[in-house]
LUMSELO-199817 format. One record per residue (C-alpha): residue number from 1; residue in one letter; x, y, z. Coordinates in Angstrom, 2 decimals. Example, Ala and Ser with C-alpha at 12.3 -4.5 7.8 and 13.67 -1.06 7.14 Angstrom:
  resi  resn        u        v        w
     1     a    12.30    -4.50     7.80
     2     s    13.67    -1.06     7.14
end
This chain:
  resi  resn        u        v        w
     1     m    -5.93    12.88    16.00
     2     s    -2.64    13.87    14.36
     3     q     0.28    11.45    14.22
     4     t     2.33    13.75    16.47
     5     t    -0.44    13.89    19.08
     6     e    -0.81    10.11    18.93
     7     a     2.95     9.75    19.49
     8     q     2.81    12.05    22.51
     9     k    -0.08    10.08    24.04
    10     l     1.76     6.79    23.54
    11     a     4.88     8.27    25.14
    12     e     2.88     9.58    28.11
    13     k     1.62     6.04    28.77
    14     v     5.19     4.76    28.56
    15     v     6.34     7.38    31.07
    16     q     3.61     6.32    33.50
    17     k     4.65     2.66    33.26
    18     l     8.34     3.51    33.69
    19     q     7.94     5.30    37.01
    20     n    10.32     3.77    39.60
    21     i    11.51     1.15    37.05
    22     t    15.30     0.79    36.82
    23     d    15.73    -2.71    35.36
    24     e    16.92    -2.31    31.76
    25     e    15.11    -5.35    30.36
    26     t    11.83    -4.06    31.78
    27     i    12.50    -0.55    30.47
    28     k    13.31    -2.02    27.05
    29     s    10.11    -4.10    26.96
    30     i     7.83    -1.24    28.01
    31     t     9.43     1.27    25.64
    32     l     9.60    -0.92    22.54
    33     e     6.01    -2.10    22.90
    34     s     4.75     1.45    22.26
    35     w     7.61     2.53    19.99
    36     k     6.98    -0.38    17.61
    37     k     3.26     0.33    17.69
    38     l     3.99     3.91    16.62
    39     q     6.28     2.71    13.81
    40     e     3.66     0.27    12.51
    41     s     1.06     3.04    12.37
    42     i     3.44     5.27    10.34
    43     p     5.26     2.98     7.87
    44     n     6.69     5.90     5.84
    45     p    10.16     6.73     7.34
    46     n     9.92    10.38     6.24
    47     s     6.54    10.83     7.93
    48     f     7.83     9.11    11.09
    49     k    10.54    11.70    11.88
    50     r     8.29    14.28    13.54
    51     p     6.13    11.84    15.59
    52     g     9.29     9.93    16.61
    53     a    10.93    13.14    17.84
    54     a     7.74    14.06    19.73
    55     f     7.74    10.64    21.43
    56     r    11.38    11.05    22.52
    57     k    10.74    14.60    23.74
    58     v     7.99    13.45    26.11
    59     v    10.27    10.74    27.56
    60     e    13.20    13.14    27.89
    61     s    11.02    15.75    29.61
    62     a     9.82    13.16    32.15
    63     f    13.32    11.78    32.72
    64     p    15.72    14.68    32.06
    65     s    19.39    13.96    31.38
    66     g    22.01    15.00    33.94
    67     n    25.67    14.94    34.86
    68     d    25.38    12.40    37.67
    69     p    24.84     8.62    37.27
    70     k    21.41     7.31    38.29
    71     p    19.69     3.91    38.18
    72     g    17.89     3.47    34.87
    73     f    20.23     5.86    33.04
    74     y    23.25     5.27    30.79
    75     k    26.28     7.38    29.94
    76     t    26.43     8.90    26.45
    77     s    27.86    11.76    24.45
    78     a    25.88    11.01    21.26
    79     g    24.25    13.86    19.41
    80     k    25.53    16.81    17.46
    81     e    27.36    19.28    19.73
    82     k    26.08    17.51    22.87
    83     e    28.22    17.03    25.96
    84     e    28.71    13.81    27.89
    85     r    25.69    13.10    30.09
    86     y    23.53    10.41    31.68
    87     e    20.39     9.72    29.64
    88     h    17.37     7.55    30.48
    89     l    17.60     4.03    29.05
    90     a    14.24     4.39    27.31
    91     l    15.85     6.85    24.91
    92     w    18.41     4.21    23.92
    93     y    15.57     2.14    22.48
    94     c    13.59     5.04    20.93
    95     t    15.39     4.68    17.61
    96     t    14.70     3.43    14.10
    97     n    18.08     1.68    14.20
    98     t    16.76    -1.79    15.12
    99     k    20.30    -3.11    15.72
   100     r    20.45    -1.05    18.91
   101     w    17.41    -2.85    20.31
   102     d    19.57    -5.95    20.86
   103     v    22.32    -4.01    22.65
   104     v    21.56    -4.29    26.39
   105     g    23.88    -3.24    29.21
   106     d    26.73    -0.75    29.53
   107     a    29.35    -3.30    28.44
   108     a    27.38    -4.15    25.28
   109     r    26.94    -0.45    24.52
   110     a    30.66     0.18    24.89
   111     e    31.35    -2.68    22.48
   112     y    28.70    -1.36    20.08
   113     w    30.28     2.10    19.97
   114     g    33.74     0.57    19.63
   115     n    32.73    -1.48    16.61
   116     l    31.33     1.48    14.67
   117     p    33.55     2.55    11.75
   118     p    35.59     5.68    12.55
   119     l    34.62     8.94    10.92
   120     p    36.93     9.90     8.05
   121     e    39.68    12.22     9.17
   122     k    40.03    15.56     7.45
   123     q    43.14    15.60     5.32
   124     p    45.52    18.52     5.93
   125     d    45.59    21.09     3.19
   126     e    48.45    20.61     0.79
   127     q    51.10    23.31     0.79
   128     p    51.28    25.16    -2.54
   129     q    54.40    24.41    -4.56
   130     p    56.34    27.17    -6.27
   131     i    55.42    27.39    -9.95
   132     s    56.88    29.24   -12.85
   133     q    55.40    32.46   -14.13
   134     a    54.34    30.69   -17.35
   135     a    52.50    28.01   -15.41
   136     q    50.77    30.69   -13.34
   137     t    49.14    32.06   -16.48
   138     e    48.41    28.78   -18.30
   139     e    47.35    26.26   -15.61
   140     p    44.12    27.97   -14.49
   141     i    42.90    27.92   -18.07
   142     e    43.51    24.16   -18.37
   143     k    41.81    23.49   -15.00
   144     s    38.80    25.50   -16.08
   145     k    38.46    23.45   -19.26
   146     t    38.72    20.19   -17.30
   147     a    36.13    21.32   -14.77
   148     k    33.66    22.15   -17.51
   149     k    34.12    18.75   -19.10
   150     s    33.64    16.79   -15.85
   151     t    30.59    18.67   -14.55
   152     l    27.30    17.01   -15.57
   153     t    24.39    19.42   -15.71
   154     l    20.69    18.63   -15.83
   155     k    20.61    20.04   -19.36
   156     d    23.19    17.48   -20.54
   157     m    21.60    14.47   -18.81
   158     t    20.08    11.63   -20.82
   159     l    17.23     9.33   -19.90
   160     e    19.62     6.37   -19.58
   161     q    21.67     8.21   -16.96
   162     l    18.68     8.29   -14.61
   163     e    19.14     4.51   -14.17
   164     l    15.40     3.78   -14.17
   165     d    14.00     0.28   -14.48
   166     s    12.95    -0.63   -18.02
   167     e     9.22    -0.18   -17.41
   168     t     9.61     3.25   -15.81
   169     q    12.04     4.35   -18.51
   170     q     9.52     3.46   -21.20
   171     i     6.73     5.32   -19.38
   172     v     8.89     8.44   -19.02
   173     s     9.97     8.18   -22.67
   174     d     6.31     8.03   -23.79
   175     a     5.44    10.96   -21.53
   176     l     8.28    13.01   -22.99
   177     n     7.05    12.31   -26.51
   178     h     3.49    13.32   -25.63
   179     s     4.50    16.44   -23.70
   180     g     7.08    17.76   -26.16
   181     m     9.18    18.81   -23.16
   182     s    12.92    18.42   -22.82
   183     l    14.14    15.90   -20.24
   184     a    15.52    18.73   -18.08
   185     d    12.19    20.59   -18.02
   186     f    10.31    17.34   -17.44
   187     i    12.48    16.46   -14.40
   188     k    12.00    19.95   -12.94
   189     q     8.24    19.73   -13.38
   190     a     8.10    16.19   -11.96
   191     c    10.10    17.28    -8.89
   192     k     7.79    20.24    -8.36
   193     v     4.60    18.16    -8.63
   194     y     5.85    15.38    -6.36
   195     a     7.25    17.84    -3.82
   196     k     3.83    19.51    -3.61
   197     t     2.19    16.11    -3.14
   198     v     4.54    15.10    -0.32
   199     t     4.36    18.43     1.53
   200     g     0.60    18.51     1.06
   201     k     0.26    15.04     2.60
   202     a     2.55    16.07     5.46
   203     k     0.39    19.11     6.22
   204     q    -2.81    17.06     5.96
   205     s    -1.47    14.52     8.46
   206     e    -1.62    17.26    11.11
   207     d    -5.31    18.02    10.41
   208     d    -7.85    17.40    13.16
   209     l   -10.65    15.44    11.48
   210     s   -12.78    15.10    14.62
   211     n   -15.16    17.89    13.56
   212     v   -15.69    16.47    10.05
   213     s   -18.96    14.54     9.80
   214     t   -18.85    10.77     9.44
   215     e   -21.14    11.07     6.42
   216     e   -18.61    13.30     4.64
   217     l   -15.69    11.00     5.44
   218     l   -17.63     7.94     4.28
   219     n   -18.58     9.63     0.99
   220     p   -15.67    11.85    -0.07
   221     s   -16.84    11.85    -3.68
   222     q   -20.13    12.06    -5.53
   223     v   -21.29    12.03    -9.12
   224     v   -22.93    15.22   -10.36
   225     n   -24.21    15.34   -13.95
   226     g   -22.15    12.28   -14.79
   227     k   -18.94    13.80   -13.40
   228     e   -17.22    12.62   -10.23
   229     i   -16.50    15.39    -7.75
   230     r   -14.04    14.60    -4.96
   231     t   -13.60    16.44    -1.67
   232     k   -10.21    17.01    -0.07
   233     y   -10.84    13.98     2.16
   234     y   -10.79    11.54    -0.78
   235     t    -7.04    10.96    -0.45
   236     h    -6.56    12.36     3.08
   237     p    -3.92    10.29     4.92
   238     g    -5.86    10.42     8.19
   239     r    -9.28     9.48     6.79
   240     a    -8.96     5.69     7.22
   241     e    -7.78     5.91    10.83
   242     e   -10.47     8.42    11.79
   243     l   -13.21     6.25    10.24
   244     t   -11.83     3.12    11.90
   245     k   -11.87     4.72    15.35
   246     r   -15.45     5.84    14.82
   247     a   -16.51     2.43    13.48
   248     i   -15.16     0.74    16.62
   249     v   -17.25     3.11    18.76
   250     a   -20.30     2.60    16.51
   251     i   -20.20    -1.18    16.99
   252     q   -19.72    -0.72    20.75
   253     r   -22.73     1.59    20.99
   254     h   -24.87    -0.75    18.88
   255     n   -23.92    -3.76    21.02
   256     d   -24.54    -1.88    24.27
   257     n   -28.08    -1.09    23.10
   258     a   -28.82    -4.56    21.66
   259     p   -31.08    -6.64    23.97
   260     e   -30.03   -10.02    22.54
   261     k   -26.61   -11.52    21.75
   262     d   -27.82   -12.48    18.27
   263     q   -28.11    -8.77    17.52
   264     r   -24.55    -8.01    18.54
   265     w   -21.47    -7.99    16.30
   266     m   -17.90    -8.85    17.17
   267     i   -15.41    -6.07    16.41
   268     t   -13.09    -7.59    13.80
   269     q   -10.98    -6.44    10.89
   270     t   -13.68    -7.64     8.51
   271     s   -16.56    -5.91    10.30
   272     l   -14.62    -2.63    10.42
   273     q   -13.77    -2.96     6.75
   274     s   -17.46    -3.42     5.91
   275     l   -18.43    -0.26     7.78
   276     t   -15.57     1.99     6.59
   277     g   -14.86     0.68     3.10
   278     s   -11.12     0.86     3.81
   279     r    -8.67    -1.73     2.54
   280     p    -7.94    -4.79     4.74
   281     a    -4.21    -4.05     5.03
   282     t    -4.96    -0.50     6.16
   283     i    -7.48    -1.64     8.77
   284     k    -5.07    -4.30    10.07
   285     k    -2.36    -1.73    10.81
   286     i    -4.74     0.71    12.47
   287     i    -6.57    -1.67    14.83
   288     e    -3.28    -2.73    16.43
   289     q    -3.40     0.59    18.29
   290     y    -6.82    -0.22    19.74
   291     k    -6.38    -3.94    20.39
   292     g    -6.88    -3.64    24.16
   293     m   -10.10    -1.69    23.82
   294     i   -11.44    -4.06    21.15
   295     d   -10.60    -7.19    23.16
   296     d   -12.23    -5.74    26.29
   297     h   -15.48    -5.06    24.45
   298     n   -15.62    -8.43    22.68
   299     n   -14.90   -10.23    25.96
   300     k   -17.55    -8.17    27.73
   301     y   -20.27    -9.81    25.61
   302     g   -18.48   -13.12    24.98
   303     l   -18.32   -12.47    21.24
   304     n   -16.39   -14.60    18.75
   305     p   -16.09   -14.62    14.92
   306     y   -18.99   -17.07    14.60
   307     d   -21.32   -14.42    16.06
   308     n   -20.82   -12.39    12.87
   309     r   -22.10   -15.23    10.68
   310     k   -25.72   -14.17    10.79
   311     g   -28.31   -16.10     8.86
   312     g   -29.92   -14.98     5.64
   313     d   -28.87   -11.67     4.14
   314     r   -27.94   -10.01     7.41
   315     k   -24.92    -7.73     7.01
   316     i   -23.36    -5.45     9.57
   317     e   -23.52    -2.40     7.28
   318     n   -27.30    -2.91     6.99
   319     e   -27.91    -3.30    10.72
   320     i   -25.55    -0.64    12.12
   321     n   -26.24     2.93    11.04
   322     f   -22.63     4.06    11.32
   323     a   -23.13     7.77    10.57
   324     q   -26.13     8.00    12.91
   325     l   -24.46     6.29    15.89
   326     v   -21.26     8.32    15.53
   327     p   -22.10    11.50    13.57
   328     d   -18.62    12.97    14.13
   329     g   -15.49    12.42    16.18
   330     l   -16.01    15.12    18.77
   331     d   -17.37    12.87    21.52
   332     l   -15.03     9.89    21.12
end
């Protein structure tokens, strides 16, 4: 599931909970619970822009702005080229500006807007002063010389002017020596490579991985004739989340088919890490989205962390055939 789709689903749940709710504290609590969950799942601010906008769009479509005051709405004129209107309170809290989360009530909002620094006023153009004929011919030449002196071009830039930390500066210096490139050409090439990486990741984040086999996601690289060959899923930004979702379902299906409690496994961060091979910090962020589902299943069988301490050499990855139980993500 793409990040944008996930944001829309979270927002749809928020909209359902907000029906007939007009108390601001309740609206704030319901909205921020899902909004924060979305932020935690997408820690990169640049990657969050599109899902965040999708979340807001769903809320705004369900509770459209209008010219007349209504319970659960607040008055605003914020937004580029937008007129004064009444907007649903949930949209006040759908923001990455965490300071606004503590601003509750119309009076507090008025004070908040009043305390913002004013935008700089545009200075009126100065009236041209009469100049002598000699000055008319000489002054432009002098200005042109000054402009050339004060303009710093990429070609003239030095490594010190990049203001890098000492370690990075040394790495770049060594790379320049090995490459034989000028600093200007090196910067251009570095920008090009990194830009391709960022845009490539952004495009990948929209991929639907549900039809990719679990086996392929679990083993995105293999050694052939002593050389490692990696598939496009090796560094795919959605791989860890897709595997985690499937691993949760795999443990559920295993437990549902197990006749004895001793054969069941509690769904935990550690058990999911063992099945997916993902890093603990990555798993921790992802499972927050599925906490309710995980708790319901563990409670269903009365499972606790001690149930995963099996005797002998018993390990979850040896007893649960992950790829067999959940061959792909199409039926999740």
